[in-house]
C-alpha positions as CSV (number, residue, x, y, z in Angstrom):
1,M,8.9,34.9,-36.3
2,E,6.0,33.6,-38.3
3,F,7.3,30.0,-38.0
4,R,7.6,30.4,-34.2
5,E,4.1,31.9,-33.9
6,V,2.6,29.1,-35.9
7,N,4.6,26.5,-34.0
8,G,3.5,28.1,-30.7
9,N,-0.2,28.0,-31.8
10,V,0.2,24.3,-32.7
11,I,1.7,23.6,-29.3
12,Q,-1.1,25.4,-27.6
13,R,-3.8,23.5,-29.5
14,D,-2.0,20.2,-28.7
15,L,-1.9,21.1,-25.0
16,K,-5.6,21.9,-25.0
17,S,-6.6,18.7,-26.8
18,T,-4.4,16.7,-24.3
19,I,-6.2,18.3,-21.4
20,V,-9.6,17.6,-22.9
21,R,-8.6,14.0,-23.6
22,S,-7.3,13.6,-20.0
23,K,-10.6,14.9,-18.7
24,R,-12.7,12.6,-20.8
25,S,-10.5,9.5,-20.5
26,P,-11.7,8.5,-17.0
27,W,-15.4,8.5,-18.1
28,K,-14.4,6.6,-21.3
29,K,-12.7,4.0,-19.1
30,I,-15.7,3.7,-16.9
31,K,-18.0,3.4,-19.9
32,R,-15.8,0.8,-21.5
33,H,-15.5,-1.3,-18.3
34,W,-18.8,-0.5,-16.7
35,Q,-19.3,-4.2,-15.6
36,L,-16.3,-4.1,-13.3
37,Y,-17.3,-0.7,-11.8
38,F,-20.8,-2.1,-11.3
39,L,-19.4,-4.9,-9.2
40,V,-17.6,-2.4,-7.1
41,I,-20.7,-0.4,-6.3
42,I,-22.3,-2.9,-3.9
43,P,-19.2,-3.2,-1.6
44,L,-18.6,0.5,-1.8
45,L,-22.2,1.2,-0.7
46,F,-21.8,-1.3,2.1
47,L,-18.7,0.5,3.3
48,I,-20.2,3.9,3.1
49,T,-23.5,2.8,4.8
50,F,-22.1,0.7,7.6
51,K,-18.6,2.1,8.1
52,Y,-18.5,5.8,7.2
53,V,-22.1,7.1,7.8
54,P,-22.1,5.8,11.4
55,M,-19.0,7.8,12.1
56,A,-21.3,10.8,12.5
57,G,-22.8,9.2,15.5
58,V,-19.6,9.4,17.4
59,I,-20.7,12.8,18.6
60,I,-22.9,11.1,21.3
61,A,-19.6,10.3,23.1
62,F,-19.6,14.1,24.0
63,K,-23.3,14.4,24.8
64,D,-25.7,13.2,27.5
65,Y,-27.5,11.2,24.8
66,S,-31.2,10.7,25.2
67,V,-33.2,8.5,22.8
68,I,-36.2,10.9,23.1
69,K,-34.2,14.1,22.4
70,G,-32.1,12.5,19.7
71,I,-28.4,13.2,18.9
72,M,-28.7,16.9,18.1
73,G,-31.2,17.6,20.9
74,S,-29.2,16.0,23.7
75,E,-27.2,18.2,26.0
76,W,-23.5,18.7,25.5
77,A,-21.4,16.7,28.1
78,G,-17.8,17.3,26.9
79,L,-15.3,14.8,28.2
80,K,-17.6,13.6,31.0
81,Y,-17.8,10.0,29.9
82,F,-14.1,9.7,29.1
83,K,-13.3,10.9,32.6
84,Y,-15.8,8.4,33.9
85,F,-14.1,5.6,32.1
86,F,-10.5,6.7,33.1
87,E,-11.5,7.2,36.7
88,S,-13.4,3.9,36.9
89,P,-12.0,1.5,39.6
90,N,-11.9,-1.2,36.9
91,F,-9.9,0.9,34.4
92,S,-6.5,-0.5,35.3
93,L,-7.8,-4.1,35.4
94,L,-9.6,-3.7,32.0
95,I,-6.5,-2.3,30.3
96,K,-4.3,-5.0,31.9
97,N,-6.6,-7.8,30.7
98,T,-7.2,-6.3,27.3
99,L,-3.6,-5.7,26.5
100,G,-2.5,-9.0,28.1
101,L,-4.9,-11.0,26.1
102,S,-4.4,-9.1,22.9
103,L,-0.6,-9.2,23.0
104,Y,-0.5,-12.9,24.0
105,G,-2.8,-13.7,21.1
106,F,-1.0,-11.3,18.7
107,V,2.4,-12.9,19.3
108,V,1.3,-16.5,19.2
109,G,-1.4,-16.0,16.5
110,F,1.0,-14.2,14.2
111,I,3.9,-16.6,14.4
112,C,2.0,-19.9,14.1
113,P,0.6,-19.3,10.5
114,I,4.1,-18.4,9.3
115,I,5.5,-21.6,10.8
116,L,2.7,-23.7,9.3
117,A,3.1,-22.2,5.8
118,L,6.9,-22.7,5.9
119,A,6.4,-26.3,7.0
120,L,3.7,-27.1,4.4
121,N,5.9,-25.5,1.7
122,E,8.6,-28.2,2.5
123,V,6.2,-31.1,2.3
124,A,7.0,-33.2,-0.8
125,S,3.8,-35.4,-0.8
126,A,1.0,-33.4,-2.4
127,R,-1.6,-35.8,-0.9
128,F,-0.3,-35.3,2.6
129,K,-0.1,-31.6,2.1
130,K,-3.8,-31.4,1.0
131,L,-4.8,-33.5,4.0
132,V,-3.0,-31.2,6.4
133,Q,-4.4,-28.1,4.7
134,T,-8.0,-29.5,5.0
135,V,-7.6,-30.5,8.6
136,T,-6.1,-27.1,9.6
137,Y,-8.6,-25.0,7.5
138,A,-11.8,-26.8,8.7
139,P,-11.9,-25.3,12.3
140,F,-12.0,-21.7,10.9
141,F,-15.6,-22.4,9.6
142,I,-16.9,-23.4,13.1
143,S,-19.0,-20.6,14.6
144,T,-17.9,-18.9,17.8
145,V,-20.8,-20.3,19.8
146,I,-20.0,-23.9,18.8
147,M,-16.3,-23.4,19.3
148,V,-16.9,-22.2,22.9
149,S,-19.3,-25.1,23.5
150,I,-16.6,-27.5,22.4
151,I,-14.0,-25.9,24.7
152,I,-16.4,-26.1,27.7
153,L,-17.2,-29.7,27.0
154,F,-13.6,-30.8,26.5
155,L,-12.5,-29.0,29.7
156,S,-15.5,-29.9,31.9
157,P,-14.2,-31.0,35.3
158,N,-16.8,-33.9,35.5
159,A,-17.1,-35.4,32.0
160,G,-14.5,-33.5,29.9
161,L,-12.1,-35.4,27.7
162,V,-9.0,-33.6,29.1
163,N,-9.9,-34.3,32.8
164,N,-10.7,-38.0,31.9
165,I,-7.2,-38.3,30.5
166,L,-5.7,-36.6,33.5
167,G,-7.7,-38.9,35.7
168,L,-6.1,-41.9,34.0
169,L,-2.7,-40.4,34.9
170,G,-3.7,-40.0,38.5
171,I,-4.3,-36.3,38.4
172,G,-7.4,-34.9,40.0
173,P,-10.1,-33.0,38.0
174,I,-9.2,-29.4,37.2
175,N,-11.8,-26.7,36.7
176,F,-10.0,-25.0,33.8
177,M,-12.8,-22.6,33.0
178,G,-13.1,-21.5,36.6
179,N,-9.5,-20.8,37.2
180,P,-8.5,-17.2,36.1
181,A,-4.9,-18.4,35.5
182,Y,-5.9,-20.6,32.6
183,F,-8.3,-18.3,30.8
184,K,-5.8,-16.4,28.6
185,S,-4.1,-19.6,27.5
186,I,-7.4,-21.4,26.7
187,Y,-8.6,-18.4,24.8
188,V,-5.4,-17.8,22.7
189,W,-4.5,-21.4,21.9
190,S,-8.1,-22.4,21.0
191,D,-8.1,-19.3,18.7
192,V,-4.7,-20.5,17.2
193,W,-6.2,-24.0,16.5
194,Q,-9.2,-22.4,14.8
195,S,-7.6,-19.7,12.7
196,T,-4.0,-20.8,12.0
197,G,-4.7,-22.9,8.9
198,Y,-6.8,-20.2,7.3
199,S,-4.3,-17.4,8.1
200,A,-1.5,-19.5,6.5
201,I,-3.2,-19.3,3.1
202,I,-1.8,-15.9,2.3
203,Y,1.8,-17.0,3.2
204,L,1.4,-20.1,1.1
205,A,0.4,-17.9,-1.9
206,A,3.4,-15.7,-1.3
207,L,5.7,-18.7,-1.1
208,A,4.3,-20.0,-4.4
209,G,5.3,-16.8,-6.1
210,I,9.0,-17.1,-5.2
211,D,11.2,-17.6,-8.2
212,T,12.0,-21.3,-8.5
213,S,15.5,-20.5,-9.9
214,L,16.5,-19.4,-6.5
215,Y,15.8,-22.9,-5.1
216,E,17.7,-24.5,-8.0
217,A,20.7,-22.3,-7.3
218,A,20.6,-23.1,-3.6
219,R,20.4,-26.8,-4.4
220,I,23.4,-26.5,-6.6
221,D,25.3,-24.7,-3.9
222,G,24.5,-27.5,-1.5
223,A,22.1,-25.5,0.8
224,S,20.1,-27.4,3.4
225,R,16.4,-27.1,3.9
226,W,16.9,-24.8,6.9
227,Q,19.3,-22.6,4.9
228,K,16.7,-22.4,2.1
229,I,14.0,-21.3,4.5
230,I,16.3,-18.7,6.1
231,N,17.7,-17.2,2.9
232,I,14.9,-17.7,0.4
233,D,11.5,-18.4,1.9
234,I,11.5,-15.8,4.8
235,P,12.9,-12.9,2.7
236,G,10.4,-13.8,-0.1
237,I,7.4,-13.5,2.2
238,M,8.8,-10.6,4.3
239,P,6.8,-7.9,2.6
240,I,3.6,-9.8,3.3
241,I,4.7,-10.4,6.9
242,I,5.4,-6.6,7.4
243,V,2.0,-5.6,6.0
244,L,0.1,-8.1,8.1
245,L,2.1,-7.1,11.1
246,I,1.1,-3.5,10.7
247,L,-2.5,-4.4,10.3
248,N,-2.5,-6.7,13.3
249,I,-0.8,-4.0,15.5
250,G,-3.6,-1.6,14.5
251,N,-6.2,-4.1,16.0
252,I,-4.5,-4.8,19.3
253,M,-7.1,-2.9,21.3
254,S,-10.0,-4.4,19.2
255,L,-10.3,-7.6,21.1
256,G,-13.2,-9.8,19.9
257,F,-16.3,-9.6,22.1
258,E,-18.2,-12.8,21.4
259,K,-15.7,-15.4,22.4
260,V,-14.5,-13.6,25.5
261,Y,-18.1,-13.1,26.7
262,L,-19.2,-16.7,26.0
263,M,-16.1,-18.0,27.9
264,Q,-16.6,-15.6,30.8
265,N,-18.0,-16.6,34.2
266,D,-18.0,-15.3,37.7
267,L,-14.9,-17.4,38.7
268,N,-12.6,-16.2,35.9
269,A,-13.9,-12.6,35.6
270,S,-10.7,-11.2,37.1
271,S,-8.9,-12.4,33.9
272,S,-11.6,-12.3,31.4
273,E,-13.2,-8.9,32.0
274,V,-12.0,-6.8,29.0
275,I,-13.0,-3.4,27.6
276,S,-15.5,-4.8,25.1
277,T,-17.4,-6.9,27.7
278,Y,-17.3,-4.1,30.2
279,V,-18.8,-1.7,27.7
280,Y,-21.5,-4.2,26.8
281,K,-22.5,-4.6,30.5
282,V,-22.2,-1.0,31.6
283,G,-22.9,0.9,28.4
284,L,-25.4,-1.2,26.4
285,L,-27.2,-3.3,29.0
286,G,-27.4,-0.2,31.1
287,A,-28.6,1.9,28.1
288,N,-25.6,4.3,28.7
289,F,-24.9,4.8,25.0
290,S,-22.8,7.9,25.5
291,F,-20.4,5.9,27.7
292,A,-20.3,3.0,25.2
293,A,-19.5,5.5,22.4
294,A,-16.8,7.2,24.4
295,V,-15.0,4.0,25.2
296,G,-15.3,2.9,21.5
297,L,-13.8,6.1,20.4
298,F,-11.0,5.7,22.9
299,N,-10.3,2.3,21.4
300,S,-10.3,3.6,17.9
301,I,-7.9,6.4,18.6
302,V,-5.4,4.1,20.3
303,N,-5.6,1.7,17.4
304,L,-5.1,4.6,14.9
305,I,-2.0,5.8,16.8
306,L,-0.6,2.2,16.9
307,I,-1.1,1.6,13.1
308,L,0.3,5.0,12.2
309,S,3.3,4.4,14.4
310,A,3.9,0.9,13.1
311,N,3.6,2.1,9.5
312,A,6.0,5.0,10.1
313,I,8.6,2.6,11.7
314,S,8.2,0.1,8.9
315,K,8.6,2.8,6.3
316,R,11.7,4.1,7.9
317,F,13.5,0.8,8.4
318,S,12.2,-1.2,5.4
319,S,10.7,-0.8,2.0
320,S,7.3,-2.3,2.9
321,S,4.5,-0.2,4.3
322,L,0.7,0.3,3.9
323,W,1.2,3.7,2.4
């Protein structure tokens, strides 16, 4: 009995000391690696200040916000501005244009970087590979304003390069920017040209991490390049593909505002008027901040539902997911 009591006391003391050490260990780690934690402080403060704190302002979507009365002093409006948006005569057109442009860009813009990465991975010449990477990366660093200016100049019906080439072929000048039927393709494919090279970087990094012994075994078995791509490359980057796919699905409704607005004119408005441009014109230029907040909240909720659904489906049918 005495031995058990002594042994029990020892066990209790060991448990207490373990608990104390576990409580102190995080602070010891922070003190030991304070430089790394210091580097995290600035981005963390940025996220808190510009991403999380503004979330409190979403309450104005449910109020008749007045700049003079302030957020808390403004009268409660409930779902007034949500109903105003849903009952707007432009609602169906806005949803159609936003989803059409987003899905078009999502499909094309998601596949092209994968194809480019797989193609560059098969290039034997290192010099040619670097040349292609440089040429494809460069457009990403062009600002949106300059990019749209280049598009307008190239597609100008009077002096544009494209129409000059068509004129040599006997085809009359075409007003590409004034035809609603061309807007979505111009927007999406110019975006592909600008961002494909940069987006392919992550896939190239994933391809570089594939075990080289798999390629050696495939070479011994007499596999062709196409068979290596199908059986080694694509399965090797599949986890990255799934993660990026989920993230992109969560941004389907968050269509970029700047490029659409700069490319928009009175002639192509039937295809280029999307939720973000409509909110800017009606909500911000008209100082209707409650309406702008309501539409923004609607977009965020839809994106949240999409990303949760995509993650749940991916988690059920594969081993890759965000959480």
